[in-house]
MDAnalysis code that builds the backbone (N, CA, C; Angstrom):
import MDAnalysis as mda
import numpy as np

u = mda.Universe.empty(210, n_residues=70, atom_resindex=np.repeat(np.arange(70), 3), trajectory=True)
u.add_TopologyAttr("name", ["N", "CA", "C"] * 70)
u.add_TopologyAttr("resid", np.arange(1, 71))
u.add_TopologyAttr("resname", ["MET", "PRO", "GLU", "PHE", "PRO", "LEU", "ALA", "VAL", "MET", "ASP", "ARG", "LEU", "ILE", "ARG", "LYS", "VAL", "GLY", "LYS", "VAL", "ARG", "VAL", "SER", "ARG", "GLY", "ALA", "ALA", "LEU", "GLU", "LEU", "SER", "ALA", "VAL", "LEU", "GLU", "ALA", "TYR", "ALA", "THR", "ASP", "LEU", "ALA", "LYS", "GLU", "ALA", "ILE", "ARG", "LEU", "ALA", "GLU", "HIS", "ARG", "GLY", "ALA", "LYS", "THR", "VAL", "THR", "ASP", "ILE", "ASP", "ILE", "ARG", "ALA", "ALA", "ALA", "SER", "ARG", "ILE", "ARG", "ALA"])
u.atoms.positions = np.array([
    [-19.131, -33.640, -11.855],
    [-19.506, -34.956, -12.312],
    [-18.444, -35.862, -12.469],
    [-18.370, -36.749, -11.615],
    [-17.336, -37.931, -11.738],
    [-17.335, -38.646, -13.080],
    [-16.199, -39.082, -13.413],
    [-15.898, -39.687, -14.734],
    [-16.347, -41.079, -14.700],
    [-16.145, -41.785, -13.378],
    [-16.338, -43.015, -13.290],
    [-17.934, -43.210, -12.737],
    [-18.681, -44.001, -13.258],
    [-20.177, -44.042, -12.789],
    [-20.213, -44.475, -11.284],
    [-21.012, -43.935, -10.570],
    [-21.093, -44.334, -9.146],
    [-21.678, -45.634, -8.789],
    [-22.362, -46.242, -9.730],
    [-22.717, -47.670, -9.630],
    [-21.838, -48.556, -9.779],
    [-20.735, -48.298, -10.572],
    [-19.488, -49.122, -10.823],
    [-18.660, -49.004, -9.473],
    [-18.448, -47.849, -9.014],
    [-17.776, -47.735, -7.819],
    [-18.363, -48.386, -6.491],
    [-19.717, -48.416, -6.479],
    [-20.401, -49.132, -5.460],
    [-20.199, -50.677, -5.720],
    [-20.352, -51.226, -6.887],
    [-20.015, -52.459, -7.110],
    [-18.672, -52.878, -6.647],
    [-17.572, -52.284, -6.999],
    [-16.235, -52.424, -6.810],
    [-16.054, -52.574, -5.272],
    [-16.687, -51.674, -4.593],
    [-16.443, -51.818, -3.053],
    [-17.264, -52.883, -2.599],
    [-18.407, -53.131, -2.984],
    [-19.199, -54.324, -2.464],
    [-18.545, -55.729, -2.948],
    [-17.890, -55.701, -4.056],
    [-17.044, -56.969, -4.562],
    [-16.224, -57.411, -3.599],
    [-15.575, -56.485, -3.001],
    [-14.395, -56.881, -1.818],
    [-15.160, -57.173, -0.752],
    [-16.155, -56.728, -0.170],
    [-16.834, -57.155, 0.895],
    [-18.331, -57.018, 0.835],
    [-18.973, -57.740, 1.717],
    [-20.542, -57.442, 1.640],
    [-20.869, -56.471, 2.679],
    [-20.819, -55.188, 2.247],
    [-20.939, -53.981, 3.083],
    [-21.993, -53.036, 2.396],
    [-22.424, -52.167, 3.056],
    [-23.434, -50.987, 2.439],
    [-22.387, -50.110, 2.044],
    [-22.788, -49.292, 1.038],
    [-21.806, -48.284, 0.431],
    [-22.546, -46.882, 0.359],
    [-22.009, -45.979, 0.989],
    [-22.541, -44.607, 1.014],
    [-22.243, -43.929, -0.510],
    [-23.065, -43.003, -0.643],
    [-22.868, -42.265, -2.109],
    [-21.607, -41.540, -1.951],
    [-21.248, -41.039, -0.793],
    [-20.040, -40.204, -0.533],
    [-18.750, -41.252, -0.573],
    [-18.804, -42.507, -0.311],
    [-17.681, -43.290, -0.540],
    [-17.649, -43.630, -1.871],
    [-18.747, -43.854, -2.619],
    [-18.567, -44.109, -4.164],
    [-18.041, -42.944, -4.930],
    [-18.390, -41.668, -4.533],
    [-17.859, -40.424, -5.154],
    [-16.313, -40.230, -4.860],
    [-15.815, -40.603, -3.636],
    [-14.640, -40.483, -3.124],
    [-13.796, -41.455, -3.936],
    [-14.108, -42.678, -4.130],
    [-13.412, -43.777, -4.801],
    [-13.292, -43.277, -6.223],
    [-14.355, -42.632, -6.812],
    [-14.283, -42.075, -8.231],
    [-13.171, -41.086, -8.414],
    [-13.275, -40.174, -7.503],
    [-12.292, -39.134, -7.472],
    [-10.875, -39.592, -7.465],
    [-10.579, -40.658, -6.529],
    [-9.324, -41.056, -6.350],
    [-8.756, -41.851, -7.535],
    [-9.718, -42.636, -8.077],
    [-9.465, -43.412, -9.242],
    [-9.169, -42.676, -10.508],
    [-9.884, -41.315, -10.557],
    [-9.803, -40.417, -11.636],
    [-8.396, -39.752, -11.681],
    [-7.882, -39.533, -10.391],
    [-6.668, -38.701, -10.124],
    [-5.461, -39.738, -10.613],
    [-5.582, -41.040, -10.055],
    [-4.724, -42.012, -10.337],
    [-4.753, -42.190, -12.030],
    [-5.782, -42.360, -12.601],
    [-5.851, -42.641, -14.064],
    [-5.228, -41.429, -14.740],
    [-5.332, -40.388, -14.355],
    [-4.846, -39.058, -15.023],
    [-3.410, -39.097, -14.990],
    [-2.832, -39.462, -13.698],
    [-1.517, -39.589, -13.683],
    [-0.841, -40.718, -14.419],
    [-1.437, -41.829, -14.307],
    [-1.081, -42.924, -15.127],
    [-1.134, -42.610, -16.626],
    [-2.062, -41.949, -17.085],
    [-1.885, -41.567, -18.502],
    [-0.995, -40.582, -18.895],
    [-0.730, -39.645, -17.986],
    [0.283, -38.611, -18.175],
    [1.697, -39.345, -18.337],
    [2.026, -40.357, -17.400],
    [3.201, -41.044, -17.501],
    [3.262, -41.960, -18.820],
    [2.190, -42.490, -19.070],
    [2.094, -43.420, -20.390],
    [2.450, -42.771, -21.548],
    [1.971, -41.652, -21.585],
    [2.082, -40.597, -22.822],
    [3.650, -40.184, -22.835],
    [4.088, -39.963, -21.577],
    [5.621, -39.592, -21.628],
    [6.563, -40.644, -22.083],
    [6.095, -41.876, -21.856],
    [7.008, -43.043, -22.212],
    [6.894, -43.285, -23.550],
    [5.649, -43.253, -24.130],
    [5.162, -43.318, -25.622],
    [6.193, -42.269, -26.437],
    [6.087, -41.033, -25.983],
    [6.991, -39.936, -26.606],
    [8.241, -40.253, -26.535],
    [8.880, -40.723, -25.464],
    [10.171, -41.135, -25.226],
    [10.640, -42.012, -26.277],
    [9.982, -43.198, -26.509],
    [10.321, -44.066, -27.579],
    [9.827, -43.544, -29.054],
    [9.494, -42.597, -29.058],
    [9.223, -41.877, -30.429],
    [7.769, -42.278, -31.013],
    [6.979, -42.776, -30.248],
    [5.503, -43.371, -30.608],
    [4.510, -42.232, -30.705],
    [3.475, -42.343, -31.355],
    [2.377, -41.224, -31.405],
    [1.220, -42.098, -30.818],
    [1.486, -43.307, -30.619],
    [0.220, -44.164, -29.983],
    [0.624, -44.753, -28.542],
    [-0.100, -44.516, -27.860],
    [-0.045, -45.225, -26.302],
    [-0.415, -46.668, -26.547],
    [0.468, -47.619, -25.874],
    [0.062, -49.039, -26.086],
    [-0.110, -49.662, -24.561],
    [-0.586, -50.811, -24.606],
    [-0.725, -51.571, -23.366],
    [0.579, -51.570, -22.507],
    [1.557, -51.675, -23.218],
    [3.032, -51.800, -22.487],
    [3.241, -50.460, -22.030],
    [2.967, -49.317, -22.593],
    [3.274, -48.068, -21.946],
    [2.278, -47.934, -20.541],
    [1.187, -48.226, -20.692],
    [0.265, -48.380, -19.496],
    [0.790, -49.035, -18.420],
    [1.214, -50.439, -18.861],
    [1.851, -51.291, -17.690],
    [3.194, -50.680, -17.123],
    [3.902, -50.197, -17.929],
    [5.182, -49.546, -17.485],
    [4.767, -48.397, -16.560],
    [3.972, -47.537, -17.017],
    [3.692, -46.370, -16.211],
    [2.944, -46.843, -15.028],
    [2.302, -47.807, -14.957],
    [1.742, -48.294, -13.818],
    [2.709, -48.722, -12.656],
    [3.733, -49.465, -13.145],
    [4.757, -50.014, -12.286],
    [5.622, -48.855, -11.790],
    [5.856, -47.894, -12.562],
    [6.567, -46.538, -12.125],
    [5.819, -45.832, -11.174],
    [4.429, -45.586, -11.262],
    [3.639, -44.862, -10.321],
    [3.461, -45.523, -8.870],
    [3.347, -46.995, -9.018],
    [3.072, -47.670, -7.761],
    [4.386, -47.579, -6.873],
    [5.678, -47.644, -7.519],
    [6.796, -47.687, -6.845],
    [7.232, -46.488, -5.967],
])
């Protein structure tokens, strides 16, 4: 079962363009986003631990996102 609701994935795709969205497309987007979010969270946790913090902050998430995108 996907972590992200399929209705949300459907809306995200349709928000970009006025298209019909298959269930498979919504499922795949959910899987891809879940994998990206997991990688992002791992990197953010690593960054927080590196600075000696026990709490992941928005700054850690932003920094992790810029590292993963590069």
